[in-house]
NUDOLUM-921956 format. One record per residue (C-alpha): residue in one letter; x negated, z, y. Coordinates in pm, whole numbers, plus 50000, padded with zeros to 5 digits. Example, Ala and Ser with C-alpha at 12.3 -4.5 7.8 and 13.67 -1.06 7.14 Angstrom:
// residues 2
a487705078049550/s486335071449894/
// end
This chain:
// residues 239
x500005000050000/x498444989550333/x498275012250637/x501314998450816/x503544999150509/x502345034150423/x503085047550771/x506485030350779/x507285046550444/x506335080850581/x508625076650882/x511525064850667/x511025093750427/x511015119450707/x514115104050864/x515925102850531/x514955137050397/x514685155250732/x511825176050595/x508935170050356/x505425181650272/x502025165150276/x501925167749897/x505305150749857/x504445123050101/x501065118349934/x502775113049600/x505395089849749/x502925066249918/x500225069249652/x497515081749888/x495345112649921/x496305143150125/x493555134650376/x494885099250418/x498435111650479/x497145136750737/x495395108050918/x498635087950905/x500585117051053/x498075119051337/x498305081451397/x502115082951401/x502005110751658/x499685089251872/x502275061451850/x504955084051998/x506645100051698/x507245137451738/x506425153351402/x506645191351376/x504615209451112/x504705244650974/x501315261950925/x499945268250579/x498925247650277/x502505240950169/x503895238350520/x506725214150582/x506935184250816/x509915174751029/x510455143551238/x512305148951565/x515365126051523/x515235117451895/x511605105951889/x510795069051887/x507695047951860/x506245042252206/x503005024552113/x503364988351995/x502294980351640/x502744942951652/x499884922451516/x498684889951671/x500324871451383/x503694888051449/x503554880751822/x502424845351747/x505374840851510/x507704850951793/x505994827852042/x506034797251819/x509674803351734/x510514803352105/x508284772952166/x509914754251881/x513414760652015/x512324751252366/x510804718552242/x514044710852060/x515884715052390/x517854745252279/x516784779552396/x519674801352514/x518734831352727/x515264816452777/x514444838353078/x515204870052882/x513174857552585/x510184850052808/x510474883752983/x510554901852649/x507534882952517/x505634889852840/x506234927252795/x505004925452436/x501874906952543/x501194932552818/x501314960552563/x498674944352341/x495034955452362/x492744931452548/x491034919352229/x494424910952075/x495454892152390/x492244871952363/x492994863851999/x496554854652086/x495444830052355/x492904814452121/x495624810951862/x498024794952111/x495364769752213/x495674755351862/x499454750351882/x501184717851982/x504854708351997/x506584674651996/x509644656551862/x510134644751505/x510694607551455/x514324601451347/x513294582151036/x511424611750882/x513204624750574/x513824662350591/x516224664650296/x513494679350074/x512284705150326/x511214737750160/x510804773750274/x507314779950409/x504984804250233/x504934837150434/x501204839650366/x500534809450589/x500384826050930/x498074854750829/x495754829950656/x495884806850958/x495114835651195/x491894843451011/x490894807050964/x491604795851322/x490154825951502/x486994827851291/x486634789951241/x486684793350864/x487504766650610/x490924768850447/x491664763450079/x495214757849951/x497394739849702/x499344710249836/x502374692249697/x502844657149840/x506084637849890/x506074626349526/x505604661849395/x501984656649291/x499824687849334/x496224689249455/x493744715449575/x492604710049935/x489564723150121/x489814715950495/x488854725250850/x492034737651024/x492024722751375/x495584726051508/x499194733651426/x501854708651516/x505554717151542/x507954687751521/x511204706851476/x512274713951210/x508964704651042/x505634722051096/x502274706351019/x498704718150973/x496354693151136/x493004695250961/x489794676350907/x489434667750540/x485704665250450/x486484647650122/x488214619350310/x486154622050629/x489284620150841/x492104640550991/x495124648150776/x498564662150858/x499814686350594/x503464696650599/x503374734350599/x506404737450370/x504334719350104/x501354743150131/x500994772749896/x498324798349809/x496454795150143/x493124813250161/x490394813350423/x486884808750287/x484554836650401/x481164825950529/x482124789250553/x482454780150920/x483204746851088/x482924732051436/x485904724851660/x486814687851668/x488684667851928/x492234662851802/x494114634351970/x497924634251974/x500514610152107/x501654614352469/x504914630352353/x503034659452196/x502084687952428/x500144720352398/x502444750352388/x500714765552691/x501734735252898/x505424735652813/x507534743053124/x509244776853116/
// end
């Protein structure tokens, strides 16, 4: 269980049971007493009011009125929100756009400076355009949720990406590429990458990608990606 899931489980347990102990929480999340104590301290830093009784077997209580005041959104989560808004805006349909932009601006303000830097680097790789009407979308699949976290690592650290790809005919192949950009042509999303085996750029439909994995220690150089005039960087889309 990762840190975020473990801490979320602790909060839910305290809300549900009203009171608990370090030992009980340790057993529930499968972590040591010391780890749970660190998690309790981190949750308090985030704004949760957690009362504790002294002693080895002392109980813990979460103030039902307390809420999280420190943001816990990752760059990937904020990026997912931003590209969703950008995609809707590119499609010409974004109700309550001013409220959406205001909310995203507040989220970005709450991020640490290093996360803001990563977010901007990530956004520099994102482009939006319009899908040609003749493109068949009848076989569109659900995208692998592991894509964005893998892309975050690969794009920010300039690492090669390895994945399995299923083409339009259903044939599967293993790909090893340099991820250069992401292209949203609603409702389809594409990974634009340099394919060393073919010595050329390739567009991979993201709903046909599975098992994505960045390759540690294998870096690449940024290449100049050229798009049609109708395709624009997300950071240049009018708000």
